[in-house]
C-alpha positions in Angstrom: -5.4 14.7 -6.7 -5.3 13.3 -3.0 -1.8 10.9 -3.1 -1.6 8.4 -0.9 1.7 6.9 0.0 3.0 4.5 1.5 6.4 2.7 2.4 7.0 -0.3 4.4 10.5 -2.3 5.4 9.1 -6.3 6.6 10.1 -8.1 9.5 13.7 -9.7 9.0 13.1 -13.3 7.4 9.7 -12.7 6.5 8.9 -15.6 4.5 8.5 -15.0 0.7 5.4 -16.7 0.3 4.5 -14.3 2.9 5.7 -11.7 1.2 4.1 -12.6 -2.2 0.9 -13.6 -1.0 0.5 -9.9 0.6 1.9 -8.3 -2.2 -1.4 -9.9 -4.2 -4.1 -9.0 -1.8 -2.5 -5.7 -2.8 -2.6 -5.7 -6.0 -6.5 -6.6 -6.2 -7.5 -3.6 -4.0 -8.4 -1.2 -7.0 -10.8 -4.2 -8.1 -12.3 -4.3 -4.9 -12.4 -0.1 -4.2 -13.7 2.2 -7.0 -12.8 5.0 -5.3 -8.9 4.2 -6.4 -8.3 5.9 -9.0 -4.9 4.9 -10.0 -2.8 2.3 -7.7 0.8 1.5 -8.1 3.2 -1.5 -6.2 5.9 -2.7 -5.8 8.7 -4.2 -4.5 12.0 -2.4 -3.8 14.1 -2.9 -7.0 17.4 -2.5 -5.2 19.3 0.0 -6.8 20.0 1.8 -3.7 21.0 1.7 0.0 19.1 1.9 3.1 15.5 1.4 1.3 12.1 0.7 2.6 11.2 -3.4 1.1 7.7 -2.5 -0.5 5.8 1.0 -1.9 2.6 1.4 -2.6 1.0 4.8 -4.8 -3.2 5.5 -4.9 -4.6 8.1 -5.9 -7.7 9.5 -5.2 -10.0 12.2 -6.6 -11.6 13.6 -3.2 -10.5 13.5 0.1 -14.3 11.7 0.6 -12.6 8.5 -1.8 -10.1 8.3 0.0 -11.7 7.9 3.2 -14.4 5.4 1.8 -10.5 3.3 1.1 -9.9 3.6 4.6 -12.7 2.6 5.9 -13.2 -0.5 2.8 -13.7 -4.4 4.9 -11.4 -5.2 1.6 -8.8 -2.4 2.5 -9.7 -3.5 6.3 -8.4 -7.3 6.0 -5.8 -6.1 3.5 -3.7 -4.1 6.4 -5.3 -7.0 9.1 -4.4 -10.5 7.3 -1.6 -9.1 4.8 0.8 -6.2 5.6 0.8 -5.9 9.8 1.7 -9.6 10.2 5.2 -8.3 7.5 6.0 -5.4 8.1 8.6 -3.3 11.7 7.6 -0.3 10.5 5.2 1.1 7.9 5.1 5.6 6.7 2.5 7.3 5.3 2.2 10.7 3.6 -0.8 12.1 2.2 -0.5 15.4 -0.6 -1.4 17.2 -3.2 -0.7 16.6 -6.9 1.1 20.2 -8.0 -1.4 19.8 -11.4 
């Protein structure tokens, strides 16, 4: 299984309404993109200092499924319309599960 993880640090002063809209659009991705095997996302729970603000973890059966997700118009629109305007940094990694 291919895991896709994105860690996001938000820009200073981003209105909560804009963050909520981004999370709402993010949660809608699995319904629009059938190649996503599993998906989870959320805001930082605030348990440790110096952490990122948001994270998502998506799982895919194949690299081809991941590439279809990356290029899907709904994913592209999410990044352009919701993520890029509010994020200061994005750290992204893909890795294979050990099982």
